[in-house]
C-alpha positions in Angstrom: -15.6 179.9 216.9 -18.7 179.2 218.9 -18.8 175.7 220.2 -22.1 173.6 219.3 -24.0 173.2 222.4 -24.4 169.5 223.4 -28.0 168.5 222.6 -27.7 165.3 225.1 -27.7 161.6 224.2 -29.5 160.1 221.1 -32.6 158.4 222.5 -33.8 157.1 219.3 -31.8 153.9 219.6 -34.2 151.0 219.0 -31.9 148.3 220.8 -31.9 150.5 223.9 -35.5 151.1 223.8 -36.0 147.4 223.6 -33.6 146.7 226.4 -35.3 149.3 228.7 -38.8 147.8 228.0 -37.5 144.3 228.7 -35.9 145.4 231.9 -38.9 147.2 233.0 -41.2 143.9 232.1 -38.7 141.9 234.1 -38.8 144.1 237.2 -42.7 143.9 236.9 -42.5 140.0 236.7 -40.5 139.8 239.8 -42.4 142.4 241.8 -45.2 140.0 242.9 -42.9 137.2 244.2 -42.2 136.5 248.0 -39.7 138.8 249.5 -36.7 136.5 249.6 -37.0 135.5 245.9 -37.8 139.0 244.9 -34.7 140.5 246.6 -32.3 137.9 245.0 -33.8 138.4 241.5 -34.0 142.2 241.8 -30.3 142.2 242.6 -29.6 140.3 239.4 -31.7 142.8 237.4 -30.1 145.9 239.0 -26.6 144.3 238.1 -27.9 143.9 234.5 -29.3 147.5 234.5 -25.8 148.7 235.7 -23.9 146.8 232.9 -26.5 148.3 230.4 -24.9 151.7 231.0 -21.6 150.3 229.9 -22.3 147.5 227.4 -25.8 147.4 226.3 -25.2 144.4 224.1 -23.9 142.1 226.9 -26.6 143.4 229.3 -29.3 142.3 226.6 -27.5 139.0 226.4 -27.6 138.6 230.2 -31.3 139.7 230.4 -32.0 137.1 227.9 -30.4 134.4 229.9 -32.0 135.8 233.0 -35.6 135.6 231.5 -35.0 132.2 230.2 -34.0 130.9 233.6 -36.8 132.8 235.3 -39.5 131.4 233.1 -38.0 127.7 233.4 -38.1 127.9 237.2 -41.4 126.4 238.4 -41.3 128.0 241.8 -40.6 131.4 240.5 -41.7 132.1 236.9 
């Protein structure tokens, strides 16, 4: 019996692709901010990115909340 070689993960998951694009866009939105704000917000985004490895659904909800707060803050978003 020959084992079937592992072909790697399935990359055609639309939800994960959408989450990756939203994370990329969030990082781009944070990049031009002043250093203190940028560092704080990037730490939040990195925590969400790390969470996405274990629980993409929860990460998507956290990112949605992050983006809503980011766009509501007049000094930042």
